N, CA, C and O atoms as CSV, one atom per row, in Angstrom:
chain,resi,resn,atom,element,x,y,z
A,1,ASP,N,N,-24.489,16.808,-3.161
A,1,ASP,CA,C,-24.464,15.624,-2.308
A,1,ASP,C,C,-23.542,14.540,-2.857
A,1,ASP,O,O,-23.474,13.449,-2.291
A,2,GLN,N,N,-22.844,14.817,-3.928
A,2,GLN,CA,C,-21.998,13.791,-4.522
A,2,GLN,C,C,-20.772,13.541,-3.651
A,2,GLN,O,O,-20.126,14.477,-3.180
A,3,LEU,N,N,-20.456,12.242,-3.442
A,3,LEU,CA,C,-19.294,11.854,-2.662
A,3,LEU,C,C,-18.110,11.590,-3.581
A,3,LEU,O,O,-18.278,11.123,-4.707
A,4,THR,N,N,-16.916,11.891,-3.091
A,4,THR,CA,C,-15.685,11.502,-3.766
A,4,THR,C,C,-14.759,10.907,-2.713
A,4,THR,O,O,-14.876,11.208,-1.525
A,5,ALA,N,N,-13.844,10.063,-3.159
A,5,ALA,CA,C,-12.923,9.431,-2.228
A,5,ALA,C,C,-11.504,9.504,-2.762
A,5,ALA,O,O,-11.275,9.465,-3.971
A,6,TYR,N,N,-10.564,9.609,-1.848
A,6,TYR,CA,C,-9.144,9.578,-2.169
A,6,TYR,C,C,-8.535,8.430,-1.386
A,6,TYR,O,O,-8.610,8.404,-0.157
A,7,LEU,N,N,-7.928,7.473,-2.095
A,7,LEU,CA,C,-7.272,6.328,-1.479
A,7,LEU,C,C,-5.774,6.451,-1.715
A,7,LEU,O,O,-5.346,6.898,-2.778
A,8,PHE,N,N,-4.979,6.056,-0.731
A,8,PHE,CA,C,-3.524,6.108,-0.876
A,8,PHE,C,C,-2.894,5.061,0.028
A,8,PHE,O,O,-3.453,4.697,1.063
A,9,SER,N,N,-1.717,4.581,-0.377
A,9,SER,CA,C,-0.995,3.618,0.451
A,9,SER,C,C,0.144,4.327,1.161
A,9,SER,O,O,0.608,5.373,0.709
A,10,ASP,N,N,0.593,3.762,2.266
A,10,ASP,CA,C,1.663,4.405,3.021
A,10,ASP,C,C,3.025,4.245,2.359
A,10,ASP,O,O,3.904,5.079,2.575
A,11,ARG,N,N,3.232,3.185,1.547
A,11,ARG,CA,C,4.536,2.970,0.925
A,11,ARG,C,C,4.469,2.784,-0.577
A,11,ARG,O,O,5.389,3.187,-1.289
A,12,GLY,N,N,3.418,2.192,-1.063
A,12,GLY,CA,C,3.298,1.976,-2.503
A,12,GLY,C,C,3.850,0.652,-2.984
A,12,GLY,O,O,3.415,0.158,-4.025
A,13,ILE,N,N,4.811,0.044,-2.255
A,13,ILE,CA,C,5.351,-1.255,-2.625
A,13,ILE,C,C,5.584,-2.068,-1.349
A,13,ILE,O,O,6.073,-1.557,-0.342
A,14,TYR,N,N,5.220,-3.339,-1.427
A,14,TYR,CA,C,5.312,-4.238,-0.286
A,14,TYR,C,C,5.876,-5.577,-0.754
A,14,TYR,O,O,5.778,-5.929,-1.929
A,15,ARG,N,N,6.459,-6.306,0.170
A,15,ARG,CA,C,6.895,-7.667,-0.113
A,15,ARG,C,C,5.735,-8.622,0.193
A,15,ARG,O,O,4.893,-8.314,1.036
A,16,PRO,N,N,5.683,-9.782,-0.486
A,16,PRO,CA,C,4.671,-10.775,-0.124
A,16,PRO,C,C,4.801,-11.138,1.361
A,16,PRO,O,O,5.907,-11.352,1.857
A,17,GLY,N,N,3.683,-11.204,2.052
A,17,GLY,CA,C,3.666,-11.505,3.476
A,17,GLY,C,C,3.636,-10.273,4.358
A,17,GLY,O,O,3.412,-10.396,5.562
A,18,GLU,N,N,3.854,-9.086,3.800
A,18,GLU,CA,C,3.809,-7.858,4.591
A,18,GLU,C,C,2.383,-7.316,4.681
A,18,GLU,O,O,1.514,-7.664,3.882
A,19,GLU,N,N,2.172,-6.462,5.667
A,19,GLU,CA,C,0.875,-5.809,5.851
A,19,GLU,C,C,0.820,-4.543,5.011
A,19,GLU,O,O,1.696,-3.684,5.117
A,20,THR,N,N,-0.199,-4.426,4.185
A,20,THR,CA,C,-0.412,-3.210,3.412
A,20,THR,C,C,-1.314,-2.289,4.229
A,20,THR,O,O,-2.163,-2.746,4.995
A,21,ARG,N,N,-1.115,-0.997,4.054
A,21,ARG,CA,C,-1.939,-0.007,4.761
A,21,ARG,C,C,-2.444,1.006,3.757
A,21,ARG,O,O,-1.676,1.606,3.006
A,22,LEU,N,N,-3.746,1.182,3.762
A,22,LEU,CA,C,-4.372,2.175,2.897
A,22,LEU,C,C,-5.046,3.234,3.752
A,22,LEU,O,O,-5.664,2.932,4.772
A,23,GLY,N,N,-4.917,4.465,3.325
A,23,GLY,CA,C,-5.661,5.560,3.918
A,23,GLY,C,C,-6.789,5.922,2.961
A,23,GLY,O,O,-6.606,5.932,1.743
A,24,ILE,N,N,-7.935,6.213,3.516
A,24,ILE,CA,C,-9.102,6.539,2.695
A,24,ILE,C,C,-9.747,7.792,3.266
A,24,ILE,O,O,-10.006,7.884,4.466
A,25,ILE,N,N,-10.003,8.754,2.386
A,25,ILE,CA,C,-10.710,9.977,2.770
A,25,ILE,C,C,-11.938,10.087,1.877
A,25,ILE,O,O,-11.819,10.105,0.652
A,26,VAL,N,N,-13.110,10.160,2.485
A,26,VAL,CA,C,-14.362,10.282,1.740
A,26,VAL,C,C,-15.024,11.597,2.140
A,26,VAL,O,O,-15.226,11.871,3.323
A,27,ARG,N,N,-15.356,12.397,1.143
A,27,ARG,CA,C,-15.954,13.719,1.395
A,27,ARG,C,C,-17.070,14.004,0.406
A,27,ARG,O,O,-17.074,13.500,-0.718
A,28,ARG,N,N,-18.009,14.816,0.844
A,28,ARG,CA,C,-18.966,15.399,-0.096
A,28,ARG,C,C,-18.274,16.538,-0.803
A,28,ARG,O,O,-17.314,17.104,-0.280
A,29,GLN,N,N,-18.744,16.878,-1.976
A,29,GLN,CA,C,-18.106,17.954,-2.732
A,29,GLN,C,C,-18.202,19.303,-2.026
A,29,GLN,O,O,-17.331,20.156,-2.198
A,30,ASP,N,N,-19.248,19.500,-1.238
A,30,ASP,CA,C,-19.376,20.763,-0.509
A,30,ASP,C,C,-18.733,20.702,0.882
A,30,ASP,O,O,-18.848,21.653,1.655
A,31,PHE,N,N,-18.056,19.589,1.207
A,31,PHE,CA,C,-17.356,19.349,2.463
A,31,PHE,C,C,-18.265,19.336,3.693
A,31,PHE,O,O,-17.773,19.412,4.818
A,32,ALA,N,N,-19.558,19.243,3.499
A,32,ALA,CA,C,-20.481,19.132,4.631
A,32,ALA,C,C,-20.426,17.702,5.175
A,32,ALA,O,O,-19.994,16.782,4.481
A,33,ALA,N,N,-20.864,17.528,6.411
A,33,ALA,CA,C,-20.888,16.191,7.009
A,33,ALA,C,C,-21.838,15.304,6.208
A,33,ALA,O,O,-22.930,15.727,5.829
A,34,ALA,N,N,-21.411,14.086,5.959
A,34,ALA,CA,C,-22.192,13.204,5.102
A,34,ALA,C,C,-23.098,12.255,5.874
A,34,ALA,O,O,-24.058,11.732,5.307
A,35,GLY,N,N,-22.825,12.024,7.129
A,35,GLY,CA,C,-23.653,11.102,7.897
A,35,GLY,C,C,-23.243,9.653,7.675
A,35,GLY,O,O,-22.247,9.377,7.006
A,36,ALA,N,N,-24.002,8.746,8.230
A,36,ALA,CA,C,-23.698,7.315,8.158
A,36,ALA,C,C,-24.109,6.765,6.792
A,36,ALA,O,O,-25.293,6.539,6.541
A,37,ILE,N,N,-23.152,6.556,5.932
A,37,ILE,CA,C,-23.402,6.056,4.581
A,37,ILE,C,C,-22.685,4.719,4.419
A,37,ILE,O,O,-21.507,4.624,4.761
A,38,PRO,N,N,-23.351,3.686,3.911
A,38,PRO,CA,C,-22.693,2.381,3.745
A,38,PRO,C,C,-21.752,2.378,2.535
A,38,PRO,O,O,-22.099,2.837,1.447
A,39,LEU,N,N,-20.546,1.841,2.767
A,39,LEU,CA,C,-19.516,1.769,1.741
A,39,LEU,C,C,-18.925,0.363,1.721
A,39,LEU,O,O,-19.088,-0.406,2.669
A,40,GLU,N,N,-18.242,0.041,0.638
A,40,GLU,CA,C,-17.531,-1.232,0.548
A,40,GLU,C,C,-16.161,-0.981,-0.077
A,40,GLU,O,O,-16.048,-0.270,-1.076
A,41,VAL,N,N,-15.124,-1.568,0.515
A,41,VAL,CA,C,-13.770,-1.495,-0.026
A,41,VAL,C,C,-13.411,-2.864,-0.568
A,41,VAL,O,O,-13.679,-3.886,0.064
A,42,GLN,N,N,-12.796,-2.875,-1.754
A,42,GLN,CA,C,-12.353,-4.132,-2.347
A,42,GLN,C,C,-10.907,-3.973,-2.810
A,42,GLN,O,O,-10.541,-2.961,-3.407
A,43,ILE,N,N,-10.089,-4.994,-2.524
A,43,ILE,CA,C,-8.722,-5.062,-3.034
A,43,ILE,C,C,-8.649,-6.275,-3.940
A,43,ILE,O,O,-9.067,-7.370,-3.565
A,44,SER,N,N,-8.106,-6.071,-5.155
A,44,SER,CA,C,-7.968,-7.141,-6.139
A,44,SER,C,C,-6.495,-7.353,-6.455
A,44,SER,O,O,-5.722,-6.397,-6.520
A,45,ASP,N,N,-6.108,-8.621,-6.652
A,45,ASP,CA,C,-4.716,-8.933,-6.980
A,45,ASP,C,C,-4.454,-8.696,-8.472
A,45,ASP,O,O,-5.380,-8.325,-9.193
A,46,PRO,N,N,-3.228,-8.897,-8.954
A,46,PRO,CA,C,-2.918,-8.616,-10.361
A,46,PRO,C,C,-3.731,-9.428,-11.361
A,46,PRO,O,O,-3.899,-8.999,-12.502
A,47,GLN,N,N,-4.245,-10.605,-10.956
A,47,GLN,CA,C,-5.082,-11.404,-11.840
A,47,GLN,C,C,-6.554,-10.998,-11.792
A,47,GLN,O,O,-7.380,-11.567,-12.506
A,48,GLY,N,N,-6.883,-10.016,-10.955
A,48,GLY,CA,C,-8.262,-9.540,-10.858
A,48,GLY,C,C,-9.094,-10.263,-9.819
A,48,GLY,O,O,-10.292,-10.003,-9.704
A,49,HIS,N,N,-8.480,-11.181,-9.047
A,49,HIS,CA,C,-9.212,-11.884,-7.992
A,49,HIS,C,C,-9.319,-11.002,-6.753
A,49,HIS,O,O,-8.359,-10.333,-6.368
A,50,SER,N,N,-10.477,-11.008,-6.146
A,50,SER,CA,C,-10.694,-10.221,-4.937
A,50,SER,C,C,-9.975,-10.878,-3.761
A,50,SER,O,O,-10.194,-12.056,-3.478
A,51,VAL,N,N,-9.112,-10.113,-3.070
A,51,VAL,CA,C,-8.416,-10.638,-1.895
A,51,VAL,C,C,-8.975,-10.036,-0.608
A,51,VAL,O,O,-8.678,-10.521,0.483
A,52,LEU,N,N,-9.784,-8.981,-0.731
A,52,LEU,CA,C,-10.422,-8.387,0.436
A,52,LEU,C,C,-11.671,-7.645,0.004
A,52,LEU,O,O,-11.651,-6.875,-0.955
A,53,LYS,N,N,-12.758,-7.885,0.723
A,53,LYS,CA,C,-13.981,-7.095,0.602
A,53,LYS,C,C,-14.403,-6.767,2.018
A,53,LYS,O,O,-14.581,-7.655,2.851
A,54,GLN,N,N,-14.560,-5.478,2.281
A,54,GLN,CA,C,-14.927,-5.069,3.630
A,54,GLN,C,C,-15.969,-3.972,3.570
A,54,GLN,O,O,-15.814,-2.992,2.841
A,55,LYS,N,N,-17.030,-4.140,4.341
A,55,LYS,CA,C,-18.075,-3.130,4.449
A,55,LYS,C,C,-17.674,-2.123,5.520
A,55,LYS,O,O,-17.151,-2.490,6.572
A,56,LEU,N,N,-17.927,-0.855,5.238
A,56,LEU,CA,C,-17.635,0.236,6.154
A,56,LEU,C,C,-18.850,1.143,6.243
A,56,LEU,O,O,-19.696,1.147,5.349
A,57,THR,N,N,-18.934,1.897,7.302
A,57,THR,CA,C,-19.951,2.935,7.421
A,57,THR,C,C,-19.233,4.264,7.545
A,57,THR,O,O,-18.387,4.440,8.421
A,58,LEU,N,N,-19.567,5.190,6.678
A,58,LEU,CA,C,-18.919,6.496,6.675
A,58,LEU,C,C,-19.217,7.228,7.971
A,58,LEU,O,O,-20.374,7.450,8.329
A,59,GLU,N,N,-18.154,7.595,8.666
A,59,GLU,CA,C,-18.281,8.381,9.889
A,59,GLU,C,C,-18.274,9.866,9.526
A,59,GLU,O,O,-18.037,10.222,8.372
A,60,ALA,N,N,-18.524,10.704,10.479
A,60,ALA,CA,C,-18.602,12.145,10.228
A,60,ALA,C,C,-17.287,12.719,9.709
A,60,ALA,O,O,-17.296,13.614,8.864
A,61,ASP,N,N,-16.139,12.208,10.212
A,61,ASP,CA,C,-14.860,12.766,9.768
A,61,ASP,C,C,-14.440,12.259,8.388
A,61,ASP,O,O,-13.634,12.909,7.721
A,62,GLY,N,N,-14.965,11.121,7.945
A,62,GLY,CA,C,-14.697,10.613,6.608
A,62,GLY,C,C,-13.344,9.962,6.416
A,62,GLY,O,O,-12.935,9.740,5.276
A,63,TYR,N,N,-12.622,9.644,7.504
A,63,TYR,CA,C,-11.295,9.039,7.403
A,63,TYR,C,C,-11.340,7.564,7.785
A,63,TYR,O,O,-12.024,7.172,8.731
A,64,PHE,N,N,-10.595,6.750,7.027
A,64,PHE,CA,C,-10.480,5.326,7.327
A,64,PHE,C,C,-9.022,4.911,7.197
A,64,PHE,O,O,-8.271,5.481,6.404
A,65,ASP,N,N,-8.632,3.923,7.975
A,65,ASP,CA,C,-7.325,3.290,7.865
A,65,ASP,C,C,-7.607,1.803,7.648
A,65,ASP,O,O,-8.204,1.150,8.504
A,66,LEU,N,N,-7.182,1.277,6.517
A,66,LEU,CA,C,-7.467,-0.110,6.169
A,66,LEU,C,C,-6.166,-0.885,6.105
A,66,LEU,O,O,-5.235,-0.481,5.408
A,67,LYS,N,N,-6.090,-2.008,6.834
A,67,LYS,CA,C,-4.906,-2.856,6.845
A,67,LYS,C,C,-5.258,-4.204,6.228
A,67,LYS,O,O,-6.338,-4.749,6.457
A,68,HIS,N,N,-4.323,-4.727,5.440
A,68,HIS,CA,C,-4.504,-6.048,4.831
A,68,HIS,C,C,-3.148,-6.728,4.747
A,68,HIS,O,O,-2.216,-6.184,4.155
A,69,ARG,N,N,-3.031,-7.914,5.335
A,69,ARG,CA,C,-1.777,-8.664,5.283
A,69,ARG,C,C,-1.793,-9.560,4.051
A,69,ARG,O,O,-2.699,-10.371,3.860
A,70,THR,N,N,-0.774,-9.392,3.227
A,70,THR,CA,C,-0.628,-10.264,2.067
A,70,THR,C,C,-0.088,-11.607,2.537
A,70,THR,O,O,0.511,-11.706,3.608
A,71,ASP,N,N,-0.300,-12.622,1.741
A,71,ASP,CA,C,0.196,-13.960,2.030
A,71,ASP,C,C,1.636,-14.058,1.507
A,71,ASP,O,O,1.961,-13.413,0.510
A,72,PRO,N,N,2.505,-14.847,2.155
A,72,PRO,CA,C,3.863,-15.006,1.614
A,72,PRO,C,C,3.886,-15.553,0.183
A,72,PRO,O,O,4.858,-15.353,-0.544
A,73,ALA,N,N,2.814,-16.241,-0.216
A,73,ALA,CA,C,2.725,-16.775,-1.582
A,73,ALA,C,C,1.853,-15.902,-2.483
A,73,ALA,O,O,1.467,-16.335,-3.569
A,74,SER,N,N,1.540,-14.686,-2.052
A,74,SER,CA,C,0.709,-13.783,-2.862
A,74,SER,C,C,1.374,-13.509,-4.204
A,74,SER,O,O,2.595,-13.371,-4.278
A,75,PRO,N,N,0.572,-13.428,-5.267
A,75,PRO,CA,C,1.168,-13.102,-6.564
A,75,PRO,C,C,1.749,-11.690,-6.556
A,75,PRO,O,O,1.216,-10.786,-5.912
A,76,THR,N,N,2.844,-11.521,-7.278
A,76,THR,CA,C,3.458,-10.198,-7.368
A,76,THR,C,C,2.828,-9.424,-8.516
A,76,THR,O,O,2.293,-10.007,-9.459
A,77,GLY,N,N,2.900,-8.111,-8.421
A,77,GLY,CA,C,2.339,-7.249,-9.452
A,77,GLY,C,C,1.560,-6.111,-8.829
A,77,GLY,O,O,1.709,-5.813,-7.644
A,78,THR,N,N,0.731,-5.480,-9.635
A,78,THR,CA,C,-0.039,-4.313,-9.206
A,78,THR,C,C,-1.405,-4.741,-8.679
A,78,THR,O,O,-2.163,-5.425,-9.366
A,79,TYR,N,N,-1.702,-4.331,-7.464
A,79,TYR,CA,C,-2.987,-4.582,-6.816
A,79,TYR,C,C,-3.839,-3.320,-6.941
A,79,TYR,O,O,-3.317,-2.206,-6.932
A,80,GLN,N,N,-5.144,-3.503,-7.057
A,80,GLN,CA,C,-6.078,-2.385,-7.171
A,80,GLN,C,C,-6.988,-2.345,-5.941
A,80,GLN,O,O,-7.527,-3.369,-5.522
A,81,ALA,N,N,-7.147,-1.173,-5.382
A,81,ALA,CA,C,-8.082,-0.962,-4.280
A,81,ALA,C,C,-9.136,0.019,-4.761
A,81,ALA,O,O,-8.826,1.004,-5.430
A,82,ALA,N,N,-10.382,-0.259,-4.414
A,82,ALA,CA,C,-11.484,0.626,-4.818
A,82,ALA,C,C,-12.486,0.719,-3.675
A,82,ALA,O,O,-12.658,-0.223,-2.901
A,83,ILE,N,N,-13.141,1.869,-3.586
A,83,ILE,CA,C,-14.194,2.052,-2.597
A,83,ILE,C,C,-15.484,2.377,-3.335
A,83,ILE,O,O,-15.501,3.174,-4.273
A,84,TYR,N,N,-16.571,1.739,-2.886
A,84,TYR,CA,C,-17.859,1.854,-3.562
A,84,TYR,C,C,-18.927,2.321,-2.583
A,84,TYR,O,O,-18.890,1.996,-1.396
A,85,LEU,N,N,-19.858,3.075,-3.095
A,85,LEU,CA,C,-21.084,3.404,-2.393
A,85,LEU,C,C,-22.025,2.232,-2.622
A,85,LEU,O,O,-22.170,1.772,-3.755
A,86,ILE,N,N,-22.667,1.739,-1.565
A,86,ILE,CA,C,-23.598,0.618,-1.737
A,86,ILE,C,C,-24.996,1.045,-1.300
A,86,ILE,O,O,-25.171,1.951,-0.485
A,87,ASP,N,N,-25.988,0.355,-1.878
A,87,ASP,CA,C,-27.374,0.706,-1.544
A,87,ASP,C,C,-27.848,-0.114,-0.345
A,87,ASP,O,O,-27.077,-0.883,0.230
A,88,ASP,N,N,-29.105,0.052,0.027
A,88,ASP,CA,C,-29.642,-0.635,1.201
A,88,ASP,C,C,-29.794,-2.138,1.005
A,88,ASP,O,O,-30.089,-2.850,1.965
A,89,ARG,N,N,-29.601,-2.638,-0.207
A,89,ARG,CA,C,-29.614,-4.082,-0.460
A,89,ARG,C,C,-28.196,-4.627,-0.668
A,89,ARG,O,O,-28.012,-5.714,-1.216
A,90,ASN,N,N,-27.189,-3.845,-0.217
A,90,ASN,CA,C,-25.769,-4.206,-0.314
A,90,ASN,C,C,-25.284,-4.424,-1.742
A,90,ASN,O,O,-24.395,-5.240,-1.984
A,91,ARG,N,N,-25.870,-3.696,-2.682
A,91,ARG,CA,C,-25.393,-3.732,-4.066
A,91,ARG,C,C,-24.619,-2.450,-4.339
A,91,ARG,O,O,-24.965,-1.383,-3.834
A,92,ARG,N,N,-23.582,-2.566,-5.132
A,92,ARG,CA,C,-22.769,-1.400,-5.470
A,92,ARG,C,C,-23.553,-0.429,-6.343
A,92,ARG,O,O,-24.169,-0.815,-7.336
A,93,LYS,N,N,-23.512,0.842,-5.947
A,93,LYS,CA,C,-24.167,1.878,-6.740
A,93,LYS,C,C,-23.157,2.671,-7.551
A,93,LYS,O,O,-23.389,2.954,-8.727
A,94,ALA,N,N,-22.041,3.031,-6.936
A,94,ALA,CA,C,-21.068,3.879,-7.625
A,94,ALA,C,C,-19.677,3.672,-7.039
A,94,ALA,O,O,-19.515,3.441,-5.841
A,95,GLN,N,N,-18.684,3.760,-7.911
A,95,GLN,CA,C,-17.294,3.725,-7.456
A,95,GLN,C,C,-16.886,5.147,-7.097
A,95,GLN,O,O,-17.051,6.066,-7.899
A,96,LEU,N,N,-16.353,5.328,-5.892
A,96,LEU,CA,C,-16.000,6.661,-5.421
A,96,LEU,C,C,-14.528,7.005,-5.611
A,96,LEU,O,O,-14.178,8.177,-5.744
A,97,GLY,N,N,-13.664,5.991,-5.625
A,97,GLY,CA,C,-12.235,6.248,-5.769
A,97,GLY,C,C,-11.449,4.967,-5.884
A,97,GLY,O,O,-11.933,3.897,-5.516
A,98,THR,N,N,-10.218,5.072,-6.403
A,98,THR,CA,C,-9.346,3.909,-6.569
A,98,THR,C,C,-7.902,4.286,-6.220
A,98,THR,O,O,-7.540,5.461,-6.166
A,99,ALA,N,N,-7.107,3.265,-5.992
A,99,ALA,CA,C,-5.669,3.421,-5.795
A,99,ALA,C,C,-5.015,2.103,-6.170
A,99,ALA,O,O,-5.675,1.065,-6.216
A,100,SER,N,N,-3.733,2.146,-6.434
A,100,SER,CA,C,-3.002,0.921,-6.717
A,100,SER,C,C,-1.728,0.890,-5.889
A,100,SER,O,O,-1.199,1.930,-5.497
A,101,PHE,N,N,-1.248,-0.307,-5.631
A,101,PHE,CA,C,0.031,-0.513,-4.961
A,101,PHE,C,C,0.631,-1.801,-5.507
A,101,PHE,O,O,-0.068,-2.611,-6.115
A,102,ARG,N,N,1.930,-1.987,-5.288
A,102,ARG,CA,C,2.627,-3.142,-5.837
A,102,ARG,C,C,3.053,-4.095,-4.730
A,102,ARG,O,O,3.408,-3.676,-3.627
A,103,VAL,N,N,3.012,-5.374,-5.045
A,103,VAL,CA,C,3.585,-6.410,-4.198
A,103,VAL,C,C,4.701,-7.029,-5.027
A,103,VAL,O,O,4.450,-7.606,-6.085
A,104,GLU,N,N,5.929,-6.908,-4.545
A,104,GLU,CA,C,7.101,-7.351,-5.310
A,104,GLU,C,C,8.153,-7.927,-4.382
A,104,GLU,O,O,8.257,-7.531,-3.221
A,105,GLU,N,N,8.930,-8.865,-4.900
A,105,GLU,CA,C,10.148,-9.308,-4.230
A,105,GLU,C,C,11.199,-8.279,-4.597
A,105,GLU,O,O,11.485,-8.090,-5.779
A,106,PHE,N,N,11.771,-7.618,-3.627
A,106,PHE,CA,C,12.792,-6.634,-3.951
A,106,PHE,C,C,13.863,-6.640,-2.882
A,106,PHE,O,O,13.615,-7.012,-1.735
A,107,GLN,N,N,15.050,-6.226,-3.270
A,107,GLN,CA,C,16.202,-6.113,-2.384
A,107,GLN,C,C,16.562,-4.636,-2.257
A,107,GLN,O,O,16.486,-3.898,-3.239
A,108,PRO,N,N,16.943,-4.206,-1.094
A,108,PRO,CA,C,17.394,-2.818,-0.983
A,108,PRO,C,C,18.686,-2.622,-1.773
A,108,PRO,O,O,19.451,-3.566,-1.972
A,109,ASP,N,N,18.919,-1.396,-2.218
A,109,ASP,CA,C,20.162,-1.082,-2.917
A,109,ASP,C,C,21.347,-1.317,-1.988
A,109,ASP,O,O,21.287,-1.038,-0.791
A,110,ARG,N,N,22.431,-1.839,-2.571
A,110,ARG,CA,C,23.649,-2.081,-1.794
A,110,ARG,C,C,24.836,-1.488,-2.523
A,110,ARG,O,O,24.902,-1.509,-3.752
A,111,LEU,N,N,25.771,-0.961,-1.755
A,111,LEU,CA,C,27.002,-0.425,-2.313
A,111,LEU,C,C,28.124,-1.426,-2.056
A,111,LEU,O,O,28.176,-2.054,-0.998
A,112,ARG,N,N,29.010,-1.569,-3.020
A,112,ARG,CA,C,30.152,-2.453,-2.860
A,112,ARG,C,C,31.380,-1.716,-3.363
A,112,ARG,O,O,31.390,-1.190,-4.476
A,113,PHE,N,N,32.410,-1.682,-2.539
A,113,PHE,CA,C,33.642,-1.029,-2.948
A,113,PHE,C,C,34.810,-1.684,-2.211
A,113,PHE,O,O,34.642,-2.192,-1.102
A,114,PRO,N,N,36.008,-1.672,-2.838
A,114,PRO,CA,C,37.186,-2.293,-2.202
A,114,PRO,C,C,37.728,-1.401,-1.084
A,114,PRO,O,O,37.634,-0.176,-1.150
A,115,VAL,N,N,38.290,-2.031,-0.069
A,115,VAL,CA,C,38.871,-1.321,1.062
A,115,VAL,C,C,40.266,-1.887,1.303
A,115,VAL,O,O,40.456,-3.103,1.291
A,116,SER,N,N,41.221,-1.024,1.519
A,116,SER,CA,C,42.568,-1.473,1.895
A,116,SER,C,C,43.104,-0.545,2.975
A,116,SER,O,O,42.703,0.615,3.066
A,117,PHE,N,N,44.007,-1.062,3.787
A,117,PHE,CA,C,44.592,-0.307,4.883
A,117,PHE,C,C,46.071,-0.082,4.604
A,117,PHE,O,O,46.734,-0.939,4.021
A,118,HIS,N,N,46.580,1.053,5.013
A,118,HIS,CA,C,47.984,1.391,4.885
A,118,HIS,C,C,48.507,1.807,6.255
A,118,HIS,O,O,47.779,2.384,7.062
A,119,ASP,N,N,49.776,1.507,6.505
A,119,ASP,CA,C,50.351,1.965,7.778
A,119,ASP,C,C,50.713,3.451,7.670
A,119,ASP,O,O,50.419,4.086,6.658
A,120,GLU,N,N,51.346,4.003,8.702
A,120,GLU,CA,C,51.639,5.436,8.749
A,120,GLU,C,C,52.528,5.908,7.606
A,120,GLU,O,O,52.422,7.059,7.185
A,121,ASN,N,N,53.404,5.043,7.094
A,121,ASN,CA,C,54.328,5.411,6.017
A,121,ASN,C,C,53.714,5.208,4.637
A,121,ASN,O,O,54.369,5.465,3.626
A,122,GLY,N,N,52.488,4.758,4.583
A,122,GLY,CA,C,51.838,4.526,3.298
A,122,GLY,C,C,52.105,3.148,2.730
A,122,GLY,O,O,51.705,2.856,1.603
A,123,ASP,N,N,52.782,2.286,3.500
A,123,ASP,CA,C,53.041,0.922,3.034
A,123,ASP,C,C,51.752,0.116,3.090
A,123,ASP,O,O,51.033,0.146,4.089
A,124,PRO,N,N,51.468,-0.597,2.022
A,124,PRO,CA,C,50.252,-1.416,2.035
A,124,PRO,C,C,50.465,-2.742,2.736
A,124,PRO,O,O,49.953,-3.767,2.286
A,125,GLY,N,N,51.195,-2.743,3.805
A,125,GLY,CA,C,51.528,-3.963,4.529
A,125,GLY,C,C,50.313,-4.660,5.118
A,125,GLY,O,O,50.326,-5.877,5.298
A,126,LEU,N,N,49.295,-3.927,5.410
A,126,LEU,CA,C,48.096,-4.530,6.001
A,126,LEU,C,C,47.129,-5.058,4.958
A,126,LEU,O,O,46.136,-5.703,5.296
A,127,ASP,N,N,47.420,-4.781,3.664
A,127,ASP,CA,C,46.529,-5.232,2.586
A,127,ASP,C,C,46.302,-6.721,2.598
A,127,ASP,O,O,45.190,-7.180,2.337
A,128,SER,N,N,47.328,-7.480,2.893
A,128,SER,CA,C,47.210,-8.931,2.802
A,128,SER,C,C,46.233,-9.488,3.846
A,128,SER,O,O,45.730,-10.600,3.687
A,129,ALA,N,N,45.965,-8.728,4.906
A,129,ALA,CA,C,45.037,-9.185,5.946
A,129,ALA,C,C,43.580,-8.960,5.563
A,129,ALA,O,O,42.678,-9.479,6.220
A,130,VAL,N,N,43.345,-8.190,4.506
A,130,VAL,CA,C,41.975,-7.876,4.100
A,130,VAL,C,C,41.559,-8.844,2.987
A,130,VAL,O,O,42.156,-8.830,1.911
A,131,PRO,N,N,40.544,-9.687,3.230
A,131,PRO,CA,C,40.098,-10.596,2.161
A,131,PRO,C,C,39.498,-9.825,0.996
A,131,PRO,O,O,38.910,-8.759,1.176
A,132,ARG,N,N,39.653,-10.374,-0.186
A,132,ARG,CA,C,39.121,-9.727,-1.390
A,132,ARG,C,C,38.088,-10.586,-2.056
A,132,ARG,O,O,37.533,-10.198,-3.084
């Protein structure tokens, strides 16, 4: 009857202000249907502060899609997501799984190279028209 969970993000890295997406799969070890079980998901920022706590009820298929929009001023670094089994008094009993993702300011890779034009005879006469 032991539950395990697998958490994963769709990209692994996000910019501040973007929406993060986590996929969560919760299964019993024997893969039998688990029934309605209360769970809690928590996301913590790099300083360990909780930025999201959400209660869930395990459905028969065991799949969840969790979305969380970061703030444009969110701290950068590694965020931790965890899912917990909770008891009937809403206290955490066991951690079922974890995942991490990064929030970073990043620029896409760019290529830079010089370009020049030549006429049919190979004269670089058009070079002067190309800014450098």
